[in-house]
C-alpha positions, 0 to 999 in steps of 0.5 A: 407582418407576421413574426416567428420566434423559436426556442430550443433547449439542449446540450452544449455540444450540439448547440440546440437550446434555442429561443429565437428573436423575431423574424418575418413570417416565412416557412423556415427549416434548418439543417442543424444536428442534435443529440440522438441519445435515448433514455433506456437504462442499458443492458447488462453484459456477461462474462460467464464461462464459454459454452460451445454452440453450433450456429453461424457467426453467433459463436464468438458472442456466445463463447462468453455466455453460459446459455445453459445456466441462463436458461435455468434462471427463474426469470418472472414472465414479462407480463406487466400491468397496463395501468399505473394502479396495476404498478401500484404507483400514482402521481401525488399532489406535487406531480411526483410518481410515488408507490401507493403503499410505501410512498417511495419513488420508483425503483428500477432494480425491483428484482436483483440480478434480473436486469432484463426483467427490470428493463422491460418493467421500466419500459412498460411503465414508460408506455403507461406514462406516455398515455397518461400525459396524452390524457393530461393534454386533453383533459387538463390542458383542453387540447384536441388530438389531431390525426395526421396525415390529414388525408390518411386512409382508414388502413394506412399508418397514422400519427397525431399532434395536439392543438388548442381550440384557437390554434389556427384562428388566434390572430395574435400569438401561436406557440409551437412545442417540440420535444427532443429525440428518444422515447419521449412523445407529445407533451414530454421533455424527458421520461426520466424526469417524469418518473424520477422527478415530477410532471412539471420538470418532465412535461410540457404542461407548464409551458402549455398552461402558461401560454394559454393563460397569456393568450397564445394558441398552442400546437404540440408536435409529436416528431418521434411518432414516425412509424407503427410496428407490426409483427412480421408474418411467419414463413414456414419452411418445409424441412428438407429431410421430409423428402429425403431417403434418410432413415426415419430414426436419423431424421428424428435425431436431426430434427431434435438437434435442430429444434434444440439449436433453434431454442438456444438461438432464440433464447440468446437473441432475447438475452442479447436484445431484450427490446425485441420479444417478437420479429417486428417490422416498421410501417412508416407514416406518410410524410412523417417518417422522421422528426424533420419530415414531421416538422415540415408537415405540421408547418405546411398543413397547420402552422403556415395556415394559422392566423397568428401574427406572431409564432413562437417555438419552444424546441428541446434538444433535437427538436431545435433542428428545424429552427436553429438557423433563425435569429434566436437565443440558445439556453444551453446546459451550464453550471453558470447562473441562469441567463449568463452569456456562454461562449458559442462553438458554432456561429448559430445564435447567442447562447446563455446558461439554462442554470443547470448542467443537466441537459434534460432539465434545460427547458424547465430551468429556463422556463421563466426566461423563455417567456420573458424573451417571448414578451420582449420579442413580441413588443419589439419594433418590426421595422428593423426586421429582414425578410426570412427565406421561405421554408422550402427555399433552403430545405434539406430532405431527410435522406440528404442529412 
């Protein structure tokens, strides 16, 4: 008989710090909700003198912004390095991100009064961190990058997961790691921790290495990689004045006003939403268009096909969605000492303290207790286990959530 064990770490409000006890092998997904909070620094607001405008519904918002002053501002170009070395940062022997020359930690407010520029710089560094962690998964953890969907055509959008060499053939134990919502990708718990603390607390790498040392096969999910972004094709609309009988001088005047209006509108859109420099469209990945769909897809095409007698899940925050209904243990953010019983607001599973009141640190702080729980669960007798429902028997589709 095969047994599945789940773990998740997350906030008290959504109850998603789970570590599951043993249940019979089965295809299981749950309907719990989790936190959707991301990790962006946020955007500055402005209370500058009113400035008249001439386009649509933006006028109310623009009345609080002096676009002329903003457009005169000497903002550096949003052209950032694509390597850590280009940023003049590197990870030291303790896994801490430090400036190559000064040895100082990362500074978000690199340029005073340029929040938009600082935000874009932070995001650019975050993308480099994501690629860096991917490299560590392959080089330091010896995981393989597996493209999904497994039958994808050359032209369709694709995602990927990471697996150990023995993930599907290990007859004893398989560990599945699932991160939470937001900007994080495969191998990460929290980008903020990676940048401001260290690689151990912010990535799944300690879990992966410990699991492999103890004889587990490993699968690392990538539930936030749901789509690719491509630039929207530009639609050229012929000016109606071209075919009018207006005098040329009047048409030129109107065109000049129109161009100036468009320039101001485009600048305002960039100021209001600095995440979008171009008009982009999202192409969703087949059968992986949401974290829930991704978990189901990986279960059906990989986990369910594995040879392991026992399967263990470590799911942080929203990653616990697929497993919250299992008989499990939930390590929640709390100021109480590690493993102290915490009263549950929901009848989902036992809750204990992760030994920290910082949500993003719950997985790392409960690291030793999680593996102790797994060891005890795998050694427990299986005779008292009740059959579990199959994953499809109570599946709720993403569009129904």
